[in-house]
N, CA, C and O of each residue as an XYZ file, in Angstrom:
396
protein
N       0.849     -1.170      0.000
C       0.000      0.000      0.000
C       0.898      1.236      0.000
O       1.863      1.307      0.761
N       0.587      2.180     -0.829
C       1.380      3.410     -0.937
C       1.110      4.327      0.251
O       0.054      4.272      0.881
N       2.089      5.164      0.531
C       1.920      6.151      1.589
C       0.740      7.048      1.227
O       0.642      7.524      0.096
N      -0.133      7.272      2.166
C      -1.301      8.115      1.915
C      -2.542      7.326      1.536
O      -3.655      7.844      1.627
N      -2.365      6.056      1.103
C      -3.534      5.233      0.808
C      -4.209      4.852      2.116
O      -3.532      4.571      3.106
N      -5.499      4.842      2.128
C      -6.238      4.489      3.336
C      -7.203      3.365      3.016
O      -7.781      3.308      1.930
N      -7.364      2.486      3.968
C      -8.355      1.440      3.806
C      -9.694      1.981      4.276
O      -9.736      2.868      5.129
N     -10.784      1.465      3.736
C     -12.102      1.947      4.162
C     -12.295      1.773      5.666
O     -11.915      0.748      6.232
N     -12.875      2.759      6.298
C     -13.177      2.742      7.733
C     -11.952      2.619      8.621
O     -12.068      2.230      9.783
N     -10.784      2.943      8.093
C      -9.570      2.898      8.911
C      -9.606      4.042      9.913
O     -10.036      5.145      9.574
N      -9.162      3.799     11.142
C      -9.146      4.895     12.117
C      -8.123      5.948     11.712
O      -7.097      5.634     11.109
N      -8.409      7.185     12.047
C      -7.474      8.264     11.750
C      -6.305      8.188     12.708
O      -6.469      7.904     13.895
N      -5.127      8.446     12.177
C      -3.940      8.461     13.022
C      -3.677      9.883     13.470
O      -3.882     10.838     12.722
N      -3.223     10.005     14.699
C      -2.872     11.325     15.216
C      -1.659     11.847     14.458
O      -0.734     11.093     14.156
N      -1.670     13.114     14.161
C      -0.538     13.747     13.488
C      -0.068     14.908     14.344
O      -0.727     15.294     15.310
N       1.063     15.451     13.985
C       1.578     16.614     14.701
C       0.800     17.857     14.319
O      -0.408     17.796     14.092
N       1.468     18.946     14.251
C       0.842     20.216     13.895
C       0.363     20.202     12.453
O       0.953     19.543     11.598
N      -0.705     20.930     12.193
C      -1.262     20.968     10.839
C      -1.656     22.392     10.465
O      -2.256     23.116     11.260
N      -1.309     22.777      9.246
C      -1.719     24.062      8.681
C      -2.810     23.769      7.658
O      -2.651     22.896      6.805
N      -3.910     24.496      7.745
C      -5.030     24.314      6.830
C      -5.280     25.615      6.084
O      -5.281     26.698      6.669
N      -5.490     25.486      4.793
C      -5.877     26.636      3.975
C      -7.236     26.313      3.380
O      -7.409     25.272      2.746
N      -8.188     27.189      3.580
C      -9.533     26.970      3.060
C      -9.944     28.167      2.224
O      -9.711     29.318      2.593
N     -10.555     27.871      1.101
C     -11.081     28.944      0.266
C     -12.327     28.437     -0.437
O     -12.422     27.262     -0.794
N     -13.273     29.332     -0.630
C     -14.474     28.964     -1.360
C     -15.068     30.186     -2.027
O     -14.764     31.328     -1.685
N     -15.922     29.903     -2.987
C     -16.659     30.938     -3.717
C     -18.092     30.452     -3.797
O     -18.327     29.280     -4.089
N     -19.047     31.321     -3.547
C     -20.454     30.928     -3.636
C     -21.281     32.036     -4.274
O     -20.901     33.207     -4.272
N     -22.414     31.630     -4.815
C     -23.341     32.589     -5.414
C     -24.756     32.195     -5.016
O     -25.132     31.026     -5.100
N     -25.538     33.179     -4.583
C     -26.944     32.964     -4.269
C     -27.726     33.591     -5.415
O     -27.893     34.809     -5.480
N     -28.198     32.746     -6.309
C     -28.848     33.227     -7.532
C     -30.077     34.080     -7.247
O     -30.259     35.129     -7.864
N     -30.925     33.639     -6.315
C     -32.171     34.373     -6.055
C     -31.903     35.809     -5.616
O     -32.687     36.708     -5.919
N     -30.803     36.025     -4.905
C     -30.465     37.364     -4.417
C     -29.423     38.061     -5.283
O     -29.106     39.230     -5.062
N     -28.890     37.342     -6.271
C     -27.819     37.872     -7.123
C     -26.636     38.360     -6.278
O     -26.087     39.435     -6.519
N     -26.254     37.545     -5.278
C     -25.136     37.880     -4.402
C     -24.023     36.862     -4.582
O     -24.267     35.675     -4.795
N     -22.798     37.355     -4.491
C     -21.628     36.484     -4.528
C     -20.781     36.771     -3.305
O     -20.751     37.892     -2.797
N     -20.101     35.746     -2.845
C     -19.224     35.903     -1.697
C     -18.168     34.818     -1.768
O     -18.320     33.831     -2.487
N     -17.117     35.008     -1.031
C     -16.059     34.022     -0.964
C     -15.248     34.230      0.294
O     -15.448     35.194      1.032
N     -14.328     33.309      0.526
C     -13.487     33.414      1.711
C     -12.149     32.738      1.452
O     -12.058     31.770      0.697
N     -11.120     33.265      2.090
C      -9.788     32.668      2.090
C      -9.305     32.736      3.523
O      -9.244     33.815      4.114
N      -8.958     31.578      4.090
C      -8.561     31.531      5.495
C      -7.416     30.549      5.683
O      -7.355     29.520      5.010
N      -6.520     30.866      6.590
C      -5.434     29.964      6.958
C      -5.510     29.716      8.457
O      -5.680     30.643      9.248
N      -5.378     28.432      8.837
C      -5.470     28.036     10.240
C      -4.286     27.163     10.613
O      -3.683     26.511      9.761
N      -3.966     27.161     11.888
C      -2.922     26.299     12.443
C      -3.554     25.514     13.583
O      -4.045     26.090     14.554
N      -3.536     24.186     13.451
C      -4.169     23.313     14.451
C      -5.599     23.751     14.762
O      -5.998     23.821     15.925
N      -6.351     24.040     13.730
C      -7.773     24.403     13.787
C      -8.041     25.796     14.360
O      -9.201     26.160     14.551
N      -7.008     26.577     14.637
C      -7.189     27.957     15.088
C      -6.867     28.903     13.939
O      -5.808     28.795     13.321
N      -7.778     29.829     13.652
C      -7.545     30.774     12.562
C      -6.312     31.626     12.840
O      -6.158     32.178     13.929
N      -5.435     31.726     11.842
C      -4.274     32.608     11.913
C      -4.634     33.930     11.237
O      -4.390     35.005     11.787
N      -5.218     33.840     10.036
C      -5.661     35.034      9.320
C      -6.711     34.657      8.300
O      -6.881     33.485      7.966
N      -7.407     35.655      7.813
C      -8.263     35.504      6.647
C      -8.071     36.751      5.797
O      -7.553     37.764      6.266
N      -8.488     36.663      4.562
C      -8.394     37.809      3.663
C      -9.798     38.351      3.446
O     -10.698     37.622      3.028
N      -9.977     39.631      3.731
C     -11.238     40.310      3.443
C     -11.223     40.616      1.950
O     -10.506     41.510      1.500
N     -12.014     39.874      1.187
C     -11.977     39.996     -0.272
C     -12.540     41.327     -0.752
O     -12.146     41.810     -1.813
N     -13.459     41.931      0.009
C     -13.995     43.231     -0.388
C     -12.977     44.346     -0.128
O     -12.764     45.206     -0.982
N     -12.356     44.328      1.039
C     -11.356     45.352      1.379
C      -9.985     45.045      0.785
O      -9.103     45.904      0.757
N      -9.818     43.818      0.314
C      -8.567     43.369     -0.305
C      -7.385     43.503      0.652
O      -6.339     44.048      0.300
N      -7.576     42.988      1.879
C      -6.504     43.056      2.862
C      -6.508     41.826      3.757
O      -7.535     41.176      3.955
N      -5.332     41.528      4.291
C      -5.170     40.422      5.222
C      -5.596     40.884      6.609
O      -5.183     41.947      7.073
N      -6.422     40.079      7.264
C      -6.891     40.376      8.616
C      -6.317     39.306      9.545
O      -6.687     38.135      9.457
N      -5.420     39.714     10.426
C      -4.786     38.786     11.363
C      -5.700     38.578     12.560
O      -6.242     39.538     13.107
N      -5.870     37.331     12.965
C      -6.695     37.051     14.142
C      -6.091     37.713     15.368
O      -6.806     38.310     16.172
N      -4.783     37.609     15.511
C      -4.054     38.323     16.557
C      -3.138     39.316     15.859
O      -2.250     38.899     15.116
N      -3.320     40.598     16.069
C      -2.547     41.609     15.344
C      -1.033     41.417     15.418
O      -0.323     41.779     14.480
N      -0.527     40.851     16.521
C       0.927     40.671     16.631
C       1.478     39.687     15.600
O       2.675     39.718     15.313
N       0.639     38.815     15.034
C       1.115     37.923     13.974
C       1.665     38.734     12.806
O       2.667     38.357     12.198
N       1.015     39.834     12.499
C       1.427     40.672     11.376
C       2.751     41.369     11.592
O       3.302     41.936     10.648
N       3.285     41.345     12.812
C       4.565     42.013     13.073
C       5.766     41.130     12.752
O       6.879     41.637     12.611
N       5.558     39.804     12.634
C       6.704     38.944     12.330
C       6.520     38.091     11.080
O       7.414     37.328     10.715
N       5.383     38.211     10.429
C       5.174     37.504      9.168
C       4.192     38.321      8.321
O       3.655     39.326      8.784
N       3.967     37.893      7.105
C       3.013     38.600      6.254
C       2.362     37.611      5.300
O       2.869     36.511      5.079
N       1.255     38.013      4.752
C       0.598     37.280      3.680
C       0.092     38.310      2.700
O      -0.662     39.210      3.071
N       0.497     38.185      1.463
C       0.094     39.131      0.421
C      -1.331     38.798     -0.017
O      -1.572     37.744     -0.606
N      -2.263     39.687      0.267
C      -3.675     39.463     -0.036
C      -3.915     39.236     -1.529
O      -4.898     38.595     -1.901
N      -3.044     39.745     -2.378
C      -3.223     39.606     -3.825
C      -3.295     38.135     -4.243
O      -4.035     37.787     -5.163
N      -2.532     37.278     -3.570
C      -2.584     35.849     -3.882
C      -3.967     35.273     -3.637
O      -4.464     34.489     -4.446
N      -4.593     35.650     -2.535
C      -5.943     35.177     -2.235
C      -6.949     35.744     -3.231
O      -7.899     35.062     -3.615
N      -6.741     36.989     -3.650
C      -7.646     37.599     -4.628
C      -7.550     36.887     -5.972
O      -8.559     36.721     -6.658
N      -6.349     36.466     -6.352
C      -6.187     35.705     -7.596
C      -6.894     34.357     -7.486
O      -7.561     33.922     -8.425
N      -6.746     33.691     -6.328
C      -7.435     32.419     -6.120
C      -8.947     32.611     -6.170
O      -9.659     31.784     -6.740
N      -9.446     33.704     -5.573
C     -10.884     33.980     -5.583
C     -11.380     34.209     -7.010
O     -12.466     33.753     -7.369
N     -10.593     34.910     -7.824
C     -10.979     35.146     -9.222
C     -11.050     33.827     -9.984
O     -11.961     33.618    -10.786
N     -10.094     32.942     -9.737
C     -10.108     31.624    -10.374
C     -11.325     30.828     -9.910
O     -11.990     30.180    -10.719
N     -11.619     30.876     -8.614
C     -12.792     30.182     -8.086
C     -14.078     30.704     -8.689
O     -14.990     29.928     -8.975
N     -14.164     32.012     -8.886
C     -15.357     32.614     -9.492
C     -15.525     32.150    -10.935
O     -16.637     31.827    -11.354
N     -14.440     32.112    -11.696
C     -14.516     31.633    -13.080
C     -14.942     30.170    -13.133
O     -15.747     29.781    -13.979
N     -14.401     29.367    -12.230
C     -14.770     27.954    -12.175
C     -16.243     27.805    -11.821
O     -16.950     27.002    -12.431
N     -16.709     28.569    -10.843
C     -18.119     28.535    -10.460
C     -19.001     28.939    -11.639
O     -20.017     28.293    -11.898
N     -18.631     29.990    -12.349
C     -19.393     30.426    -13.524
C     -19.486     29.308    -14.558
O     -20.555     29.051    -15.111
N     -18.365     28.649    -14.813
C     -18.339     27.570    -15.807
C     -19.215     26.396    -15.367
O     -19.952     25.838    -16.179
N     -19.142     26.024    -14.103
C     -19.979     24.929    -13.610
C     -21.459     25.277    -13.692
O     -22.284     24.415    -13.993
N     -21.795     26.519    -13.430
C     -23.201     26.924    -13.509
C     -23.696     26.912    -14.955
O     -24.848     26.563    -15.211
N     -22.836     27.290    -15.899
C     -23.218     27.221    -17.316
C     -23.477     25.777    -17.721
O     -24.436     25.490    -18.438
N     -22.619     24.864    -17.259
C     -22.809     23.445    -17.576
C     -24.102     22.926    -16.968
O     -24.826     22.157    -17.600
N     -24.391     23.343    -15.749
C     -25.622     22.922    -15.087
C     -26.840     23.387    -15.890
O     -27.803     22.636    -16.042
N     -26.801     24.612    -16.399
C     -27.914     25.137    -17.196
C     -28.077     24.351    -18.492
O     -29.201     24.095    -18.924
N     -26.960     23.963    -19.118
C     -27.023     23.242    -20.386
C     -27.422     21.785    -20.212
O     -28.262     21.276    -20.955
N     -26.825     21.114    -19.235
C     -26.984     19.668    -19.121
C     -27.859     19.234    -17.958
O     -28.275     18.076    -17.902
N     -28.145     20.124    -17.039
C     -28.944     19.737    -15.884
C     -28.124     19.109    -14.770
O     -28.539     19.122    -13.611
N     -26.977     18.565    -15.107
C     -26.054     17.964    -14.127
C     -24.646     18.192    -14.629
O     -24.438     18.456    -15.813
N     -23.688     18.091    -13.742
C     -22.293     18.122    -14.200
C     -21.523     17.016    -13.574
O     -20.328     16.872    -13.833
């Protein structure tokens, strides 16, 4: 079995520290609203998120910003890609009913 392969219903193994990056894009058609999020966490605690409207990094604890940085432009590029992908999937849904 290759590293990373899991058997069905196998118990999860404890791991050390983990960094998680989450991003999503959504659209509410009835309201014609779009929104998205970009967030980075360490061991399930938010480190920062990017306010996509203000186009800036928001540190959960302001002192984090004094010894590291995250360029919000990277998250904005990811959000633009997510929006294009969402648009394409919605077009396919309209044409085929499923994707």
